[in-house]
FIKOLZA-1660 file (N, C-alpha, C; in steps of 0.1 Angstrom, whole numbers, plus 5000, padded with zeros to 4 digits):
% residues 251
   i   px   py   pz ch aa at
   1 5008 4988 5000  A  M  N
   1 4998 5001 4998  A  M CA
   1 5006 5011 4999  A  M  C
   2 5018 5015 5008  A  P  N
   2 5026 5024 5009  A  P CA
   2 5034 5025 4998  A  P  C
   3 5039 5016 4987  A  E  N
   3 5043 5017 4976  A  E CA
   3 5035 5023 4965  A  E  C
   4 5023 5019 4964  A  R  N
   4 5013 5023 4956  A  R CA
   4 5013 5041 4958  A  R  C
   5 5010 5044 4971  A  L  N
   5 5008 5058 4973  A  L CA
   5 5022 5066 4969  A  L  C
   6 5035 5060 4970  A  G  N
   6 5048 5064 4965  A  G CA
   6 5046 5070 4952  A  G  C
   7 5041 5056 4944  A  I  N
   7 5043 5059 4930  A  I CA
   7 5033 5068 4926  A  I  C
   8 5021 5069 4930  A  A  N
   8 5009 5078 4930  A  A CA
   8 5015 5093 4932  A  A  C
   9 5022 5095 4941  A  D  N
   9 5025 5108 4948  A  D CA
   9 5035 5111 4935  A  D  C
  10 5045 5103 4931  A  M  N
  10 5056 5106 4920  A  M CA
  10 5050 5111 4906  A  M  C
  11 5040 5102 4905  A  D  N
  11 5031 5106 4891  A  D CA
  11 5026 5118 4894  A  D  C
  12 5020 5120 4903  A  F  N
  12 5009 5136 4905  A  F CA
  12 5022 5144 4906  A  F  C
  13 5033 5146 4912  A  S  N
  13 5045 5156 4913  A  S CA
  13 5048 5156 4899  A  S  C
  14 5052 5145 4892  A  G  N
  14 5056 5148 4876  A  G CA
  14 5048 5155 4869  A  G  C
  15 5033 5152 4873  A  L  N
  15 5022 5158 4862  A  L CA
  15 5023 5173 4865  A  L  C
  16 5022 5177 4879  A  V  N
  16 5024 5192 4883  A  V CA
  16 5035 5198 4877  A  V  C
  17 5046 5192 4876  A  L  N
  17 5059 5198 4872  A  L CA
  17 5058 5200 4856  A  L  C
  18 5050 5191 4848  A  V  N
  18 5047 5193 4835  A  V CA
  18 5040 5206 4835  A  V  C
  19 5027 5205 4840  A  L  N
  19 5017 5216 4838  A  L CA
  19 5024 5228 4841  A  L  C
  20 5031 5227 4852  A  K  N
  20 5035 5243 4857  A  K CA
  20 5046 5247 4848  A  K  C
  21 5055 5239 4841  A  R  N
  21 5066 5242 4832  A  R CA
  21 5057 5246 4818  A  R  C
  22 5049 5239 4814  A  G  N
  22 5043 5236 4801  A  G CA
  22 5031 5247 4798  A  G  C
  23 5024 5253 4808  A  W  N
  23 5010 5260 4808  A  W CA
  23 5013 5271 4797  A  W  C
  24 5023 5279 4801  A  P  N
  24 5023 5289 4788  A  P CA
  24 5023 5287 4773  A  P  C
  25 5030 5274 4771  A  L  N
  25 5028 5272 4757  A  L CA
  25 5015 5263 4755  A  L  C
  26 5009 5259 4765  A  L  N
  26 4996 5255 4763  A  L CA
  26 4983 5266 4761  A  L  C
  27 4986 5277 4766  A  A  N
  27 4979 5285 4764  A  A CA
  27 4978 5295 4754  A  A  C
  28 4991 5293 4747  A  I  N
  28 4995 5299 4732  A  I CA
  28 4988 5287 4722  A  I  C
  29 4990 5277 4725  A  A  N
  29 4984 5265 4716  A  A CA
  29 4968 5266 4715  A  A  C
  30 4963 5267 4728  A  T  N
  30 4949 5272 4727  A  T CA
  30 4943 5285 4721  A  T  C
  31 4951 5296 4722  A  G  N
  31 4946 5307 4716  A  G CA
  31 4949 5306 4702  A  G  C
  32 4960 5297 4695  A  V  N
  32 4961 5295 4683  A  V CA
  32 4948 5288 4677  A  V  C
  33 4944 5279 4685  A  A  N
  33 4934 5267 4678  A  A CA
  33 4923 5277 4677  A  A  C
  34 4918 5285 4687  A  L  N
  34 4906 5294 4689  A  L CA
  34 4908 5303 4676  A  L  C
  35 4918 5311 4673  A  Y  N
  35 4922 5317 4661  A  Y CA
  35 4913 5313 4648  A  Y  C
  36 4919 5298 4647  A  Y  N
  36 4914 5293 4634  A  Y CA
  36 4901 5286 4634  A  Y  C
  37 4896 5283 4648  A  F  N
  37 4883 5277 4649  A  F CA
  37 4873 5287 4646  A  F  C
  38 4875 5298 4654  A  L  N
  38 4866 5309 4654  A  L CA
  38 4864 5318 4639  A  L  C
  39 4873 5315 4630  A  G  N
  39 4877 5319 4619  A  G CA
  39 4882 5336 4620  A  G  C
  40 4890 5338 4628  A  L  N
  40 4894 5353 4631  A  L CA
  40 4902 5358 4619  A  L  C
  41 4908 5348 4615  A  D  N
  41 4918 5349 4604  A  D CA
  41 4916 5357 4592  A  D  C
  42 4899 5352 4590  A  R  N
  42 4896 5363 4577  A  R CA
  42 4893 5378 4580  A  R  C
  43 4896 5380 4592  A  Y  N
  43 4894 5394 4597  A  Y CA
  43 4908 5402 4593  A  Y  C
  44 4919 5395 4593  A  F  N
  44 4932 5401 4592  A  F CA
  44 4938 5400 4577  A  F  C
  45 4931 5401 4566  A  G  N
  45 4935 5398 4555  A  G CA
  45 4935 5414 4548  A  G  C
  46 4943 5416 4533  A  I  N
  46 4939 5428 4528  A  I CA
  46 4924 5429 4524  A  I  C
  47 4917 5419 4519  A  E  N
  47 4904 5423 4515  A  E CA
  47 4895 5424 4528  A  E  C
  48 4896 5419 4538  A  A  N
  48 4892 5424 4550  A  A CA
  48 4893 5440 4552  A  A  C
  49 4906 5443 4549  A  L  N
  49 4907 5460 4554  A  L CA
  49 4901 5466 4543  A  L  C
  50 4900 5461 4532  A  R  N
  50 4897 5467 4519  A  R CA
  50 4878 5473 4522  A  R  C
  51 4872 5458 4527  A  A  N
  51 4859 5460 4530  A  A CA
  51 4853 5470 4542  A  A  C
  52 4863 5470 4552  A  N  N
  52 4859 5475 4564  A  N CA
  52 4867 5491 4567  A  N  C
  53 4875 5493 4559  A  R  N
  53 4885 5508 4563  A  R CA
  53 4876 5517 4564  A  R  C
  54 4862 5519 4557  A  V  N
  54 4854 5533 4561  A  V CA
  54 4850 5530 4576  A  V  C
  55 4846 5519 4581  A  G  N
  55 4843 5514 4593  A  G CA
  55 4852 5518 4604  A  G  C
  56 4865 5513 4598  A  L  N
  56 4875 5516 4607  A  L CA
  56 4879 5528 4611  A  L  C
  57 4880 5534 4602  A  T  N
  57 4882 5551 4603  A  T CA
  57 4871 5557 4610  A  T  C
  58 4859 5554 4611  A  A  N
  58 4847 5562 4621  A  A CA
  58 4852 5552 4632  A  A  C
  59 4856 5541 4635  A  W  N
  59 4855 5534 4649  A  W CA
  59 4870 5543 4657  A  W  C
  60 4878 5547 4648  A  V  N
  60 4889 5553 4654  A  V CA
  60 4884 5571 4657  A  V  C
  61 4877 5577 4646  A  N  N
  61 4871 5589 4651  A  N CA
  61 4863 5587 4663  A  N  C
  62 4855 5579 4666  A  D  N
  62 4846 5579 4676  A  D CA
  62 4853 5575 4689  A  D  C
  63 4865 5565 4689  A  N  N
  63 4871 5560 4703  A  N CA
  63 4884 5566 4706  A  N  C
  64 4890 5571 4696  A  G  N
  64 4901 5579 4701  A  G CA
  64 4913 5570 4703  A  G  C
  65 4914 5572 4718  A  L  N
  65 4928 5565 4728  A  L CA
  65 4924 5551 4730  A  L  C
  66 4911 5549 4731  A  W  N
  66 4906 5537 4734  A  W CA
  66 4909 5525 4722  A  W  C
  67 4906 5533 4707  A  A  N
  67 4910 5526 4696  A  A CA
  67 4924 5520 4696  A  A  C
  68 4930 5532 4698  A  L  N
  68 4945 5528 4697  A  L CA
  68 4952 5517 4707  A  L  C
  69 4945 5519 4719  A  A  N
  69 4948 5510 4729  A  A CA
  69 4943 5493 4725  A  A  C
  70 4931 5493 4722  A  A  N
  70 4924 5480 4716  A  A CA
  70 4935 5475 4704  A  A  C
  71 4939 5485 4694  A  F  N
  71 4948 5480 4682  A  F CA
  71 4961 5475 4691  A  F  C
  72 4966 5481 4701  A  A  N
  72 4978 5477 4706  A  A CA
  72 4978 5461 4710  A  A  C
  73 4968 5462 4720  A  V  N
  73 4966 5448 4726  A  V CA
  73 4961 5435 4714  A  V  C
  74 4956 5440 4706  A  V  N
  74 4954 5427 4694  A  V CA
  74 4965 5425 4689  A  V  C
  75 4973 5437 4683  A  Y  N
  75 4985 5432 4676  A  Y CA
  75 4999 5425 4686  A  Y  C
  76 4997 5428 4698  A  A  N
  76 5007 5420 4707  A  A CA
  76 4999 5406 4709  A  A  C
  77 4987 5404 4711  A  V  N
  77 4982 5389 4712  A  V CA
  77 4985 5382 4697  A  V  C
  78 4987 5390 4689  A  M  N
  78 4987 5385 4677  A  M CA
  78 5003 5377 4676  A  M  C
  79 5011 5387 4679  A  V  N
  79 5027 5385 4681  A  V CA
  79 5029 5370 4690  A  V  C
  80 5022 5373 4698  A  A  N
  80 5024 5362 4711  A  A CA
  80 5020 5347 4703  A  A  C
  81 5010 5349 4696  A  L  N
  81 5005 5336 4691  A  L CA
  81 5014 5332 4680  A  L  C
  82 5019 5339 4674  A  S  N
  82 5025 5338 4661  A  S CA
  82 5016 5335 4649  A  S  C
  83 5003 5341 4647  A  V  N
  83 4995 5336 4638  A  V CA
  83 4995 5349 4625  A  V  C
  84 4995 5345 4613  A  P  N
  84 4994 5355 4606  A  P CA
  84 4986 5366 4605  A  P  C
  85 4991 5378 4598  A  G  N
  85 4979 5388 4600  A  G CA
  85 4989 5401 4606  A  G  C
  86 5001 5399 4614  A  A  N
  86 5005 5412 4618  A  A CA
  86 5010 5423 4606  A  A  C
  87 5011 5416 4593  A  G  N
  87 5019 5425 4582  A  G CA
  87 5006 5435 4580  A  G  C
  88 4993 5425 4577  A  V  N
  88 4982 5436 4574  A  V CA
  88 4976 5445 4587  A  V  C
  89 4981 5440 4598  A  M  N
  89 4978 5447 4609  A  M CA
  89 4987 5460 4611  A  M  C
  90 5000 5461 4606  A  T  N
  90 5007 5472 4605  A  T CA
  90 5003 5481 4592  A  T  C
  91 4997 5474 4584  A  L  N
  91 4993 5485 4573  A  L CA
  91 4980 5492 4577  A  L  C
  92 4972 5484 4584  A  A  N
  92 4961 5492 4589  A  A CA
  92 4965 5501 4602  A  A  C
  93 4974 5500 4608  A  G  N
  93 4978 5510 4620  A  G CA
  93 4983 5519 4609  A  G  C
  94 4988 5520 4598  A  G  N
  94 4996 5534 4594  A  G CA
  94 4984 5542 4589  A  G  C
  95 4974 5531 4581  A  F  N
  95 4962 5539 4576  A  F CA
  95 4953 5545 4589  A  F  C
  96 4949 5538 4601  A  M  N
  96 4942 5544 4610  A  M CA
  96 4948 5554 4618  A  M  C
  97 4962 5552 4622  A  F  N
  97 4965 5562 4629  A  F CA
  97 4977 5571 4625  A  F  C
  98 4986 5570 4612  A  G  N
  98 4995 5579 4606  A  G CA
  98 5007 5569 4609  A  G  C
  99 5015 5574 4604  A  V  N
  99 5028 5567 4601  A  V CA
  99 5033 5566 4615  A  V  C
 100 5037 5577 4622  A  I  N
 100 5043 5582 4634  A  I CA
 100 5038 5574 4647  A  I  C
 101 5027 5576 4649  A  V  N
 101 5019 5570 4659  A  V CA
 101 5018 5558 4656  A  V  C
 102 5012 5553 4644  A  A  N
 102 5014 5540 4642  A  A CA
 102 5025 5530 4646  A  A  C
 103 5037 5534 4639  A  T  N
 103 5051 5531 4642  A  T CA
 103 5053 5529 4658  A  T  C
 104 5052 5539 4664  A  A  N
 104 5057 5537 4679  A  A CA
 104 5045 5528 4687  A  A  C
 105 5033 5525 4683  A  V  N
 105 5024 5517 4689  A  V CA
 105 5026 5502 4686  A  V  C
 106 5031 5503 4674  A  I  N
 106 5033 5488 4668  A  I CA
 106 5045 5483 4673  A  I  C
 107 5054 5490 4675  A  V  N
 107 5068 5486 4680  A  V CA
 107 5068 5482 4694  A  V  C
 108 5061 5491 4701  A  F  N
 108 5059 5487 4720  A  F CA
 108 5051 5473 4719  A  F  C
 109 5042 5475 4710  A  A  N
 109 5029 5461 4708  A  A CA
 109 5037 5449 4705  A  A  C
 110 5045 5449 4692  A  A  N
 110 5050 5438 4687  A  A CA
 110 5061 5431 4702  A  A  C
 111 5070 5441 4707  A  T  N
 111 5080 5440 4717  A  T CA
 111 5072 5430 4727  A  T  C
 112 5063 5435 4734  A  A  N
 112 5055 5432 4742  A  A CA
 112 5049 5417 4740  A  A  C
 113 5044 5417 4729  A  G  N
 113 5041 5403 4723  A  G CA
 113 5052 5392 4722  A  G  C
 114 5063 5395 4715  A  A  N
 114 5076 5390 4713  A  A CA
 114 5080 5384 4726  A  A  C
 115 5079 5394 4737  A  T  N
 115 5085 5388 4750  A  T CA
 115 5078 5378 4754  A  T  C
 116 5065 5380 4755  A  L  N
 116 5057 5371 4758  A  L CA
 116 5059 5356 4755  A  L  C
 117 5061 5357 4741  A  L  N
 117 5066 5345 4735  A  L CA
 117 5079 5339 4738  A  L  C
 118 5085 5347 4739  A  F  N
 118 5102 5344 4745  A  F CA
 118 5102 5337 4760  A  F  C
 119 5093 5345 4767  A  L  N
 119 5093 5340 4780  A  L CA
 119 5084 5326 4782  A  L  C
 120 5075 5323 4771  A  A  N
 120 5067 5310 4773  A  A CA
 120 5074 5299 4770  A  A  C
 121 5083 5302 4760  A  A  N
 121 5092 5290 4753  A  A CA
 121 5103 5290 4763  A  A  C
 122 5108 5299 4768  A  R  N
 122 5121 5296 4778  A  R CA
 122 5116 5288 4789  A  R  C
 123 5101 5291 4794  A  T  N
 123 5099 5285 4807  A  T CA
 123 5096 5273 4804  A  T  C
 124 5088 5270 4792  A  A  N
 124 5085 5256 4788  A  A CA
 124 5098 5245 4784  A  A  C
 125 5103 5251 4777  A  L  N
 125 5114 5244 4767  A  L CA
 125 5129 5247 4768  A  L  C
 126 5132 5258 4774  A  G  N
 126 5145 5262 4774  A  G CA
 126 5155 5253 4781  A  G  C
 127 5152 5248 4794  A  K  N
 127 5160 5239 4801  A  K CA
 127 5161 5227 4797  A  K  C
 128 5151 5220 4793  A  P  N
 128 5151 5207 4789  A  P CA
 128 5158 5207 4775  A  P  C
 129 5154 5218 4767  A  L  N
 129 5163 5216 4753  A  L CA
 129 5177 5218 4753  A  L  C
 130 5183 5228 4761  A  R  N
 130 5197 5229 4767  A  R CA
 130 5200 5217 4772  A  R  C
 131 5195 5211 4779  A  A  N
 131 5201 5198 4788  A  A CA
 131 5204 5187 4777  A  A  C
 132 5195 5188 4767  A  R  N
 132 5196 5177 4752  A  R CA
 132 5203 5182 4742  A  R  C
 133 5210 5192 4744  A  A  N
 133 5213 5199 4731  A  A CA
 133 5227 5196 4728  A  A  C
 134 5228 5193 4716  A  G  N
 134 5243 5186 4708  A  G CA
 134 5251 5201 4707  A  G  C
 135 5265 5198 4702  A  P  N
 135 5274 5210 4705  A  P CA
 135 5270 5219 4696  A  P  C
 136 5260 5217 4685  A  W  N
 136 5259 5230 4675  A  W CA
 136 5251 5242 4684  A  W  C
 137 5241 5236 4692  A  L  N
 137 5232 5247 4700  A  L CA
 137 5241 5252 4711  A  L  C
 138 5252 5244 4715  A  R  N
 138 5260 5253 4729  A  R CA
 138 5270 5263 4722  A  R  C
 139 5274 5259 4709  A  T  N
 139 5282 5270 4705  A  T CA
 139 5278 5282 4700  A  T  C
 140 5265 5280 4695  A  L  N
 140 5255 5290 4692  A  L CA
 140 5252 5299 4705  A  L  C
 141 5250 5291 4716  A  E  N
 141 5248 5299 4726  A  E CA
 141 5261 5307 4733  A  E  C
 142 5269 5302 4728  A  A  N
 142 5283 5307 4733  A  A CA
 142 5283 5320 4727  A  A  C
 143 5282 5319 4712  A  G  N
 143 5283 5331 4703  A  G CA
 143 5273 5344 4708  A  G  C
 144 5262 5340 4712  A  F  N
 144 5252 5348 4716  A  F CA
 144 5254 5353 4730  A  F  C
 145 5260 5345 4738  A  A  N
 145 5264 5353 4752  A  A CA
 145 5274 5361 4750  A  A  C
 146 5286 5362 4741  A  E  N
 146 5295 5368 4739  A  E CA
 146 5289 5381 4732  A  E  C
 147 5280 5383 4723  A  N  N
 147 5275 5392 4714  A  N CA
 147 5263 5391 4714  A  N  C
 148 5256 5388 4722  A  A  N
 148 5240 5387 4722  A  A CA
 148 5232 5400 4716  A  A  C
 149 5234 5412 4718  A  L  N
 149 5227 5421 4714  A  L CA
 149 5230 5423 4697  A  L  C
 150 5243 5424 4693  A  S  N
 150 5246 5424 4683  A  S CA
 150 5241 5413 4672  A  S  C
 151 5241 5401 4677  A  Y  N
 151 5234 5389 4667  A  Y CA
 151 5219 5393 4669  A  Y  C
 152 5213 5397 4679  A  L  N
 152 5200 5399 4677  A  L CA
 152 5195 5409 4669  A  L  C
 153 5201 5419 4670  A  L  N
 153 5201 5431 4661  A  L CA
 153 5203 5426 4646  A  L  C
 154 5211 5422 4642  A  L  N
 154 5212 5418 4629  A  L CA
 154 5199 5409 4624  A  L  C
 155 5197 5399 4635  A  L  N
 155 5183 5392 4629  A  L CA
 155 5172 5401 4627  A  L  C
 156 5169 5408 4637  A  R  N
 156 5158 5415 4634  A  R CA
 156 5157 5427 4625  A  R  C
 157 5169 5430 4621  A  L  N
 157 5171 5439 4610  A  L CA
 157 5169 5435 4596  A  L  C
 158 5176 5420 4595  A  M  N
 158 5174 5414 4583  A  M CA
 158 5161 5411 4578  A  M  C
 159 5154 5412 4567  A  P  N
 159 5139 5411 4567  A  P CA
 159 5139 5395 4561  A  P  C
 160 5152 5389 4562  A  I  N
 160 5148 5377 4555  A  I CA
 160 5147 5363 4565  A  I  C
 161 5147 5369 4577  A  F  N
 161 5143 5361 4586  A  F CA
 161 5130 5361 4593  A  F  C
 162 5123 5351 4592  A  P  N
 162 5108 5353 4599  A  P CA
 162 5106 5357 4613  A  P  C
 163 5095 5365 4615  A  F  N
 163 5096 5375 4628  A  F CA
 163 5096 5363 4639  A  F  C
 164 5085 5353 4637  A  W  N
 164 5083 5343 4646  A  W CA
 164 5094 5336 4650  A  W  C
 165 5103 5332 4637  A  L  N
 165 5115 5326 4644  A  L CA
 165 5125 5333 4652  A  L  C
 166 5128 5345 4649  A  V  N
 166 5135 5351 4656  A  V CA
 166 5132 5355 4672  A  V  C
 167 5119 5358 4669  A  N  N
 167 5110 5356 4686  A  N CA
 167 5115 5343 4694  A  N  C
 168 5115 5331 4689  A  L  N
 168 5115 5321 4695  A  L CA
 168 5130 5316 4696  A  L  C
 169 5139 5315 4690  A  A  N
 169 5155 5313 4691  A  A CA
 169 5159 5317 4700  A  A  C
 170 5160 5330 4701  A  P  N
 170 5167 5336 4716  A  P CA
 170 5162 5330 4726  A  P  C
 171 5151 5323 4728  A  A  N
 171 5145 5316 4743  A  A CA
 171 5154 5304 4745  A  A  C
 172 5161 5299 4736  A  F  N
 172 5168 5288 4737  A  F CA
 172 5184 5288 4740  A  F  C
 173 5186 5301 4738  A  L  N
 173 5201 5306 4739  A  L CA
 173 5205 5313 4751  A  L  C
 174 5196 5313 4760  A  H  N
 174 5200 5319 4774  A  H CA
 174 5202 5334 4772  A  H  C
 175 5199 5338 4765  A  I  N
 175 5199 5353 4762  A  I CA
 175 5191 5359 4775  A  I  C
 176 5197 5374 4781  A  P  N
 176 5191 5380 4792  A  P CA
 176 5177 5388 4786  A  P  C
 177 5167 5387 4792  A  I  N
 177 5154 5395 4790  A  I CA
 177 5156 5409 4787  A  I  C
 178 5166 5413 4793  A  R  N
 178 5167 5429 4789  A  R CA
 178 5176 5430 4776  A  R  C
 179 5183 5423 4772  A  T  N
 179 5191 5422 4759  A  T CA
 179 5181 5420 4749  A  T  C
 180 5171 5412 4751  A  Y  N
 180 5160 5405 4743  A  Y CA
 180 5151 5415 4739  A  Y  C
 181 5147 5424 4748  A  V  N
 181 5135 5435 4745  A  V CA
 181 5141 5446 4739  A  V  C
 182 5156 5450 4746  A  F  N
 182 5163 5461 4737  A  F CA
 182 5164 5458 4723  A  F  C
 183 5170 5445 4719  A  G  N
 183 5173 5447 4705  A  G CA
 183 5158 5440 4698  A  G  C
 184 5151 5436 4704  A  T  N
 184 5136 5436 4698  A  T CA
 184 5130 5448 4693  A  T  C
 185 5130 5458 4705  A  F  N
 185 5125 5470 4702  A  F CA
 185 5131 5478 4691  A  F  C
 186 5143 5479 4692  A  F  N
 186 5151 5487 4683  A  F CA
 186 5153 5480 4666  A  F  C
 187 5152 5469 4670  A  G  N
 187 5156 5459 4655  A  G CA
 187 5146 5461 4646  A  G  C
 188 5131 5464 4650  A  I  N
 188 5119 5461 4643  A  I CA
 188 5117 5478 4641  A  I  C
 189 5123 5484 4643  A  I  N
 189 5116 5502 4639  A  I CA
 189 5118 5504 4627  A  I  C
 190 5127 5497 4621  A  P  N
 190 5130 5501 4603  A  P CA
 190 5117 5495 4594  A  P  C
 191 5115 5483 4596  A  A  N
 191 5105 5473 4589  A  A CA
 191 5092 5481 4592  A  A  C
 192 5090 5481 4606  A  T  N
 192 5076 5487 4609  A  T CA
 192 5076 5501 4603  A  T  C
 193 5083 5510 4605  A  L  N
 193 5081 5522 4597  A  L CA
 193 5078 5523 4581  A  L  C
 194 5085 5514 4575  A  V  N
 194 5084 5512 4562  A  V CA
 194 5068 5505 4560  A  V  C
 195 5064 5496 4566  A  Y  N
 195 5049 5489 4564  A  Y CA
 195 5038 5501 4570  A  Y  C
 196 5041 5508 4580  A  A  N
 196 5033 5518 4584  A  A CA
 196 5029 5530 4576  A  A  C
 197 5042 5533 4567  A  W  N
 197 5045 5543 4557  A  W CA
 197 5032 5537 4544  A  W  C
 198 5036 5525 4539  A  V  N
 198 5025 5523 4530  A  V CA
 198 5013 5521 4534  A  V  C
 199 5009 5518 4546  A  G  N
 199 4998 5515 4551  A  G CA
 199 4989 5529 4551  A  G  C
 200 4999 5541 4554  A  S  N
 200 4991 5557 4554  A  S CA
 200 4988 5559 4542  A  S  C
 201 4992 5552 4530  A  G  N
 201 4985 5557 4514  A  G CA
 201 4978 5546 4513  A  G  C
 202 4973 5539 4518  A  I  N
 202 4968 5525 4512  A  I CA
 202 4952 5528 4508  A  I  C
 203 4947 5537 4514  A  G  N
 203 4934 5542 4512  A  G CA
 203 4931 5542 4497  A  G  C
 204 4940 5550 4490  A  H  N
 204 4942 5557 4475  A  H CA
 204 4941 5542 4466  A  H  C
 205 4951 5535 4473  A  V  N
 205 4955 5523 4465  A  V CA
 205 4944 5513 4466  A  V  C
 206 4938 5509 4474  A  L  N
 206 4924 5503 4477  A  L CA
 206 4910 5508 4466  A  L  C
 207 4910 5521 4468  A  D  N
 207 4900 5528 4457  A  D CA
 207 4902 5523 4444  A  D  C
 208 4915 5528 4443  A  Q  N
 208 4916 5521 4428  A  Q CA
 208 4917 5504 4425  A  Q  C
 209 4914 5496 4433  A  G  N
 209 4913 5485 4430  A  G CA
 209 4926 5476 4433  A  G  C
 210 4935 5483 4436  A  G  N
 210 4950 5478 4437  A  G CA
 210 4953 5468 4448  A  G  C
 211 4966 5465 4449  A  E  N
 211 4972 5459 4460  A  E CA
 211 4983 5466 4468  A  E  C
 212 4985 5467 4479  A  P  N
 212 4996 5472 4486  A  P CA
 212 5007 5466 4484  A  P  C
 213 5020 5469 4477  A  D  N
 213 5033 5464 4474  A  D CA
 213 5039 5465 4485  A  D  C
 214 5039 5450 4491  A  L  N
 214 5046 5448 4506  A  L CA
 214 5059 5441 4504  A  L  C
 215 5063 5439 4492  A  H  N
 215 5078 5436 4486  A  H CA
 215 5085 5450 4484  A  H  C
 216 5079 5460 4485  A  M  N
 216 5088 5472 4485  A  M CA
 216 5099 5471 4495  A  M  C
 217 5096 5466 4504  A  I  N
 217 5111 5468 4515  A  I CA
 217 5124 5459 4511  A  I  C
 218 5122 5453 4498  A  Y  N
 218 5133 5444 4493  A  Y CA
 218 5138 5455 4481  A  Y  C
 219 5134 5467 4476  A  S  N
 219 5135 5474 4469  A  S CA
 219 5149 5482 4472  A  S  C
 220 5159 5483 4462  A  P  N
 220 5174 5488 4468  A  P CA
 220 5171 5502 4476  A  P  C
 221 5163 5511 4476  A  N  N
 221 5162 5523 4483  A  N CA
 221 5157 5520 4494  A  N  C
 222 5149 5509 4498  A  V  N
 222 5147 5506 4513  A  V CA
 222 5154 5497 4521  A  V  C
 223 5160 5486 4511  A  L  N
 223 5166 5478 4517  A  L CA
 223 5179 5481 4519  A  L  C
 224 5186 5489 4512  A  G  N
 224 5202 5493 4513  A  G CA
 224 5202 5499 4527  A  G  C
 225 5194 5511 4533  A  P  N
 225 5197 5515 4545  A  P CA
 225 5195 5505 4556  A  P  C
 226 5188 5494 4555  A  I  N
 226 5183 5485 4566  A  I CA
 226 5194 5475 4566  A  I  C
 227 5200 5473 4553  A  L  N
 227 5213 5463 4552  A  L CA
 227 5225 5472 4560  A  L  C
 228 5224 5485 4557  A  A  N
 228 5236 5492 4563  A  A CA
 228 5235 5492 4578  A  A  C
 229 5224 5494 4584  A  L  N
 229 5221 5492 4601  A  L CA
 229 5225 5479 4605  A  L  C
 230 5222 5466 4594  A  A  N
 230 5224 5452 4600  A  A CA
 230 5240 5452 4602  A  A  C
 231 5249 5457 4587  A  A  N
 231 5262 5458 4590  A  A CA
 231 5266 5465 4602  A  A  C
 232 5261 5476 4607  A  L  N
 232 5267 5483 4618  A  L CA
 232 5265 5474 4628  A  L  C
 233 5254 5465 4631  A  A  N
 233 5253 5457 4643  A  A CA
 233 5262 5448 4642  A  A  C
 234 5270 5446 4632  A  T  N
 234 5280 5435 4631  A  T CA
 234 5294 5440 4635  A  T  C
 235 5296 5452 4637  A  V  N
 235 5308 5457 4642  A  V CA
 235 5313 5453 4656  A  V  C
 236 5307 5454 4665  A  P  N
 236 5312 5448 4679  A  P CA
 236 5315 5435 4676  A  P  C
 237 5307 5423 4666  A  I  N
 237 5312 5412 4666  A  I CA
 237 5327 5412 4657  A  I  C
 238 5326 5418 4648  A  A  N
 238 5339 5420 4642  A  A CA
 238 5351 5422 4651  A  A  C
 239 5351 5434 4659  A  Y  N
 239 5360 5442 4668  A  Y CA
 239 5365 5429 4677  A  Y  C
 240 5356 5423 4682  A  K  N
 240 5361 5415 4692  A  K CA
 240 5366 5402 4686  A  K  C
 241 5363 5399 4673  A  R  N
 241 5371 5387 4668  A  R CA
 241 5386 5393 4664  A  R  C
 242 5384 5403 4659  A  Y  N
 242 5397 5410 4654  A  Y CA
 242 5406 5411 4666  A  Y  C
 243 5402 5416 4680  A  R  N
 243 5411 5417 4691  A  R CA
 243 5415 5403 4697  A  R  C
 244 5408 5394 4694  A  R  N
 244 5412 5381 4698  A  R CA
 244 5421 5374 4692  A  R  C
 245 5420 5381 4678  A  S  N
 245 5431 5372 4672  A  S CA
 245 5444 5378 4671  A  S  C
 246 5445 5395 4677  A  R  N
 246 5457 5401 4678  A  R CA
 246 5463 5395 4692  A  R  C
 247 5453 5395 4700  A  E  N
 247 5458 5386 4713  A  E CA
 247 5467 5372 4710  A  E  C
 248 5460 5364 4704  A  R  N
 248 5465 5350 4701  A  R CA
 248 5481 5352 4692  A  R  C
 249 5478 5364 4683  A  A  N
 249 5491 5361 4676  A  A CA
 249 5501 5370 4687  A  A  C
 250 5499 5378 4696  A  R  N
 250 5509 5383 4705  A  R CA
 250 5515 5371 4715  A  R  C
 251 5502 5360 4716  A  G  N
 251 5505 5352 4728  A  G CA
 251 5516 5341 4723  A  G  C
% end
């Protein structure tokens, strides 16, 4: 009898540990399931923006700061859930609130949502994954530990990396939360500004029956300055490697 109770206690404690560690990701998975089950994805596309832009303008005019706050909360939740639609939301933000206000609010909201996802992944999977990681992950973790901010800024500034992937990867590499928040906040400003700027003029484009050019971020005039910022982010990494090579040569 005591042995059975002991086994039951062990099973129960293990279940509690799993739930304690995994509830953040379980909450996110539930949110994603509800997002698609309720058909919310149909409200975050270009056609939905085209059909509802007059109503959105009236909603913003009637509600002012409350509309801005609601927009920020929805944006943060979408980023935390990693569901598609954040790009269209950025366009809508530029259309509804203007370039400057939309950029500021979206950067704050996206950073908040990305940080929630980062904390959820690190809580549920960070320690177990590092415990089972091979040399490649430990090497990558060591690189990030040495130049975490520079690496993160580089990943944020380069538009070729999916936003959700850059949100998750640092959670497994033991990056300090302050570094993650700082790198995310400043790293997403350029691309956000570009999309909000496109969104600010989207009304005319939709009136003409056209589609906004979301690929303009890859044009030389836009991508060039962003790549220059990304190159600037690599300067500390290059300098540390140069200094290390000089020290080895002297030693």
